[in-house]
C-alpha positions as CSV (number, residue, x, y, z in Angstrom):
1,M,-41.1,29.0,-7.9
2,A,-38.9,28.9,-4.8
3,E,-40.2,25.4,-4.0
4,G,-39.4,24.2,-7.5
5,L,-35.9,25.6,-7.3
6,W,-35.3,23.9,-3.9
7,V,-36.5,20.5,-5.3
8,A,-34.1,20.9,-8.3
9,L,-31.1,21.7,-6.1
10,S,-31.9,18.7,-3.9
11,A,-32.1,16.5,-6.9
12,L,-28.8,17.8,-8.2
13,R,-27.1,17.1,-4.8
14,M,-28.5,13.5,-4.8
15,L,-27.2,13.0,-8.4
16,L,-23.7,14.1,-7.4
17,L,-23.8,11.8,-4.4
18,L,-24.8,8.8,-6.5
19,L,-22.0,9.6,-9.0
20,C,-19.5,9.4,-6.2
21,V,-20.7,6.1,-4.8
22,E,-21.8,4.1,-7.8
23,P,-19.5,1.5,-9.4
24,W,-18.8,3.7,-12.4
25,A,-17.1,6.3,-10.2
26,E,-13.4,6.5,-11.2
27,G,-10.8,5.3,-8.8
28,G,-7.8,7.3,-7.8
29,K,-4.1,6.8,-8.2
30,V,-2.2,6.4,-4.9
31,L,1.5,6.5,-4.5
32,V,2.5,4.5,-1.4
33,V,5.8,5.3,0.4
34,P,6.0,2.8,3.2
35,M,8.3,2.3,6.2
36,E,10.1,-1.0,6.5
37,G,9.2,-3.7,8.9
38,S,6.0,-4.0,10.9
39,H,5.0,-0.5,9.8
40,W,4.5,-1.9,6.3
41,L,2.6,-5.0,7.5
42,S,-0.1,-2.6,8.9
43,M,-0.1,-0.4,5.8
44,R,-0.3,-3.4,3.5
45,K,-3.9,-4.1,4.6
46,A,-4.9,-0.5,3.9
47,V,-3.3,-0.7,0.4
48,Q,-5.2,-4.0,-0.2
49,E,-8.5,-2.3,0.7
50,L,-7.8,0.6,-1.6
51,H,-7.3,-1.9,-4.4
52,T,-10.6,-3.6,-3.5
53,R,-12.4,-0.2,-3.8
54,G,-11.1,0.4,-7.3
55,H,-8.0,2.5,-6.7
56,Q,-4.6,2.0,-8.3
57,A,-1.7,1.8,-5.9
58,V,2.0,2.1,-6.7
59,V,4.3,1.1,-3.8
60,L,7.7,2.8,-3.9
61,A,10.4,0.9,-2.1
62,P,14.2,0.4,-2.2
63,E,15.6,-2.5,-4.1
64,V,17.1,-3.8,-0.9
65,N,14.4,-4.4,1.7
66,V,13.1,-7.0,4.2
67,Q,9.2,-6.9,4.0
68,V,8.1,-5.0,1.0
69,K,7.6,-7.5,-1.8
70,G,5.5,-7.4,-5.0
71,E,1.8,-8.5,-4.8
72,D,-1.1,-8.6,-7.2
73,F,-3.0,-5.7,-5.6
74,F,-0.3,-3.1,-6.2
75,T,2.5,-2.2,-8.6
76,L,5.9,-2.3,-7.0
77,K,8.4,0.4,-8.1
78,T,11.9,0.1,-6.7
79,Y,15.0,2.3,-6.6
80,A,18.7,1.7,-5.8
81,I,20.2,2.6,-2.4
82,P,23.8,2.6,-1.2
83,Y,23.4,-0.6,1.0
84,T,23.7,-4.3,0.4
85,Q,20.9,-6.8,1.4
86,E,23.2,-8.0,4.2
87,E,23.8,-4.5,5.6
88,F,20.1,-3.7,5.4
89,E,19.0,-6.8,7.3
90,D,21.8,-6.5,9.9
91,F,20.8,-2.9,10.6
92,F,17.1,-3.8,11.2
93,L,17.7,-7.0,13.2
94,R,20.5,-6.0,15.5
95,H,18.3,-4.0,17.9
96,N,15.3,-6.4,18.2
97,H,16.3,-7.8,21.6
98,L,16.2,-4.3,23.1
99,V,12.4,-4.3,23.1
100,F,12.4,-6.9,25.8
101,E,15.0,-5.4,28.1
102,T,13.9,-3.7,31.3
103,E,16.3,-0.8,32.1
104,H,16.4,2.4,34.1
105,F,14.6,5.3,32.5
106,L,17.8,7.4,31.7
107,K,19.7,4.4,30.4
108,A,16.9,3.4,28.1
109,F,16.5,7.1,27.1
110,F,20.1,7.5,25.9
111,K,20.2,4.1,24.3
112,S,17.0,5.0,22.3
113,I,18.5,8.3,21.2
114,K,21.6,6.6,19.8
115,I,19.6,4.0,17.9
116,F,17.3,6.7,16.6
117,Q,20.2,8.7,15.4
118,N,21.5,5.7,13.4
119,V,18.1,5.1,11.9
120,V,17.7,8.7,10.7
121,A,21.1,8.7,9.1
122,F,20.3,5.4,7.4
123,Y,17.0,6.6,5.9
124,Q,18.3,10.0,4.9
125,R,20.9,8.4,2.6
126,S,18.3,6.2,1.1
127,C,15.9,9.2,0.7
128,A,18.6,11.2,-1.1
129,S,19.1,8.2,-3.5
130,L,15.3,8.4,-4.3
131,L,14.9,12.2,-4.6
132,Y,17.9,12.6,-6.9
133,N,16.9,9.7,-9.2
134,K,15.9,11.9,-12.2
135,D,14.3,9.0,-14.2
136,L,12.2,7.9,-11.3
137,I,11.1,11.4,-10.3
138,Q,10.1,11.9,-14.0
139,Y,8.1,8.7,-13.9
140,L,6.3,9.8,-10.7
141,N,5.5,13.2,-12.2
142,D,4.2,11.8,-15.4
143,S,2.0,9.3,-13.4
144,S,-0.2,12.2,-12.0
145,F,-0.9,10.6,-8.6
146,D,-3.9,11.9,-6.6
147,V,-2.4,11.3,-3.2
148,V,0.7,10.0,-1.4
149,L,0.1,7.6,1.4
150,T,3.2,7.4,3.7
151,D,4.4,6.7,7.1
152,P,6.0,9.9,8.4
153,V,8.3,8.2,10.8
154,N,10.4,8.2,7.6
155,P,10.0,11.8,6.5
156,C,11.1,10.9,2.9
157,G,7.5,10.3,1.8
158,A,6.4,13.7,3.1
159,V,9.3,15.4,1.3
160,L,8.5,13.5,-1.9
161,A,4.8,14.4,-1.7
162,K,5.6,18.1,-1.4
163,Y,8.2,17.8,-4.2
164,L,5.5,16.3,-6.5
165,S,2.9,18.8,-5.3
166,V,0.6,15.9,-4.3
167,P,-1.5,15.9,-1.1
168,A,0.0,13.6,1.7
169,V,-2.0,11.2,3.9
170,Y,0.0,10.0,6.9
171,F,-0.4,6.5,8.2
172,L,1.3,6.2,11.6
173,R,1.4,5.1,15.2
174,S,3.2,8.2,16.3
175,I,6.3,10.4,15.6
176,P,9.0,10.7,18.3
177,C,9.3,13.8,20.3
178,E,5.6,14.7,19.9
179,L,6.4,16.1,16.4
180,D,3.1,14.7,15.1
181,F,1.1,16.9,17.4
182,E,3.3,20.0,17.0
183,S,3.2,19.7,13.2
184,A,-0.6,19.3,13.2
185,Q,-0.8,22.3,15.6
186,C,-2.7,20.1,18.1
187,P,-2.9,20.9,21.8
188,N,-0.6,18.6,23.8
189,P,-0.8,19.5,27.5
190,S,1.8,17.9,29.8
191,S,-0.5,18.1,32.7
192,Y,-2.3,14.9,31.9
193,I,-0.8,13.4,28.7
194,P,2.0,11.0,29.7
195,R,5.2,11.3,27.5
196,L,6.8,8.4,25.7
197,L,9.4,6.5,27.8
198,T,8.4,8.3,31.1
199,K,6.2,5.3,32.1
200,N,3.7,7.8,33.6
201,S,-0.1,7.3,33.5
202,D,-2.7,10.0,33.1
203,H,-2.9,10.0,36.9
204,M,0.4,11.6,38.0
205,T,1.8,12.9,41.3
206,F,3.4,16.3,41.4
207,L,6.9,15.0,40.8
208,Q,5.7,12.9,37.9
209,R,4.1,15.9,36.3
210,I,7.4,17.8,36.6
211,K,9.2,14.8,35.0
212,N,6.5,14.8,32.3
213,M,7.1,18.5,31.5
214,L,10.9,18.4,31.6
215,Y,11.2,15.3,29.4
216,P,10.0,16.9,26.1
217,L,12.3,19.9,26.6
218,A,15.4,17.6,26.5
219,L,14.0,15.4,23.8
220,Q,12.9,18.1,21.4
221,S,16.5,19.5,21.1
222,S,17.7,16.0,20.5
223,C,15.1,15.3,17.8
224,S,15.8,18.5,16.1
225,M,19.4,17.5,15.8
226,F,18.6,13.9,14.7
227,F,16.1,15.0,12.0
228,A,18.4,17.8,10.8
229,P,19.7,15.6,7.9
230,F,16.1,15.5,6.5
231,A,15.6,19.2,7.1
232,S,18.9,19.8,5.3
233,L,17.9,17.6,2.4
234,A,14.5,19.4,2.0
235,S,16.2,22.8,2.2
236,E,18.6,21.8,-0.6
237,L,15.9,20.3,-2.7
238,F,13.5,23.3,-2.4
239,Q,16.2,26.0,-2.2
240,R,14.8,27.5,0.9
241,E,15.1,26.9,4.7
242,F,13.0,24.0,6.0
243,S,12.6,22.6,9.5
244,I,11.4,19.1,10.3
245,V,8.1,20.6,11.5
246,D,7.7,22.3,8.1
247,I,8.1,18.9,6.4
248,F,5.5,17.1,8.6
249,S,3.1,20.0,8.4
250,Y,2.5,19.2,4.8
251,G,0.2,16.3,5.7
252,S,-3.5,16.8,4.9
253,V,-4.8,13.8,6.9
254,W,-3.3,11.9,9.8
255,L,-4.4,8.3,10.2
256,F,-3.3,7.1,13.6
257,R,-3.0,3.3,14.2
258,G,-4.3,3.7,17.8
259,D,-7.5,4.5,19.7
260,F,-8.5,5.6,23.2
261,V,-9.0,2.0,24.3
262,M,-5.2,1.4,24.2
263,D,-4.1,5.1,24.5
264,Y,-4.8,7.7,27.0
265,P,-7.4,10.3,26.0
266,R,-6.0,13.5,24.5
267,P,-7.1,16.5,22.3
268,I,-7.1,15.8,18.6
269,M,-7.5,18.0,15.4
270,P,-10.3,17.5,12.8
271,N,-7.9,16.0,10.3
272,M,-6.8,13.3,12.8
273,V,-8.5,9.9,12.4
274,F,-8.0,6.9,14.7
275,I,-7.9,3.5,12.9
276,G,-6.5,1.3,15.7
277,D,-8.6,-1.7,14.7
278,I,-6.8,-2.0,11.3
279,N,-4.2,-4.1,13.1
280,C,-7.0,-6.6,13.9
281,A,-7.8,-7.5,10.3
282,H,-7.2,-11.2,10.9
283,R,-9.0,-11.9,14.2
284,K,-8.6,-15.0,16.2
285,P,-10.6,-15.9,19.3
286,L,-8.9,-15.5,22.7
287,S,-8.0,-18.7,24.5
288,Q,-9.5,-19.3,28.0
289,V,-6.1,-18.6,29.5
290,C,-5.9,-15.2,27.9
291,I,-9.5,-14.4,29.0
292,D,-8.7,-15.4,32.6
293,A,-5.6,-13.3,32.6
294,L,-7.4,-10.2,31.2
295,T,-10.2,-10.6,33.7
296,Q,-7.7,-10.7,36.6
297,S,-5.9,-7.6,35.3
298,V,-9.1,-5.7,35.0
299,C,-10.1,-6.6,38.5
300,Q,-6.7,-5.5,39.8
301,M,-7.0,-2.2,38.0
302,K,-10.5,-1.6,39.5
303,H,-9.0,-2.3,43.0
304,I,-6.2,0.2,42.4
305,F,-8.4,3.1,41.1
């Protein structure tokens, strides 16, 4: 009797598994809230793969944008923002040259803070235009999405997911000020994890470790101030106090566009998944010049360590 019951339960589990993987399994509805620029170019490949697997994707973007255009594997839904196309493009292109500049650590630090402050203010105004668009919010509610896929560098997608009471999946490289690991309650020891902009490696001298510990203290207060407009927006929307960590903590799954080949090893949480190879969807063979340069770099690193 017991053996027969075990066989029946095993058969039931197998049937449920088959129902999940067979072609007649129903696809889900995904609301995509992307970040502008190269962030979208990476997410676009994931949205295309979701379509291939039978899911319906609706991409939500401002009417004025640079990269997010309609395509046949998703439905594009737009909303108005208080910027013209010229203002939008100028805002995104004016700082491109800074990526190639080599500056002193402190100078680069303060310049990055100023740029980040402007970016947050820009996106906060756009987000308010979305969240207070009653017709659009009604449409999103009526659509009954299963999940929101968003890049949390722009917290608007996380706020929208919570407002719609839909689970959020984050698709990101990282969030400034280590807010991604704080929000996910992940260990983040300064003893061997180099901080952004410090140019430290995971092999640090005593003075470098001190720098590595002091840097987040200064940056966290700055980030709290810069993200305050989003925290204020969320507090107003939900009629209770919200911090930026409260907003990011809503994420159910974190998809990191990185891996431990490119990044230094660090602790992670069970809901953190590394998908660094998604940026290599269109592979091209390396030229012999690149192969020789990489070989030389590896030999030099072996000599150093």
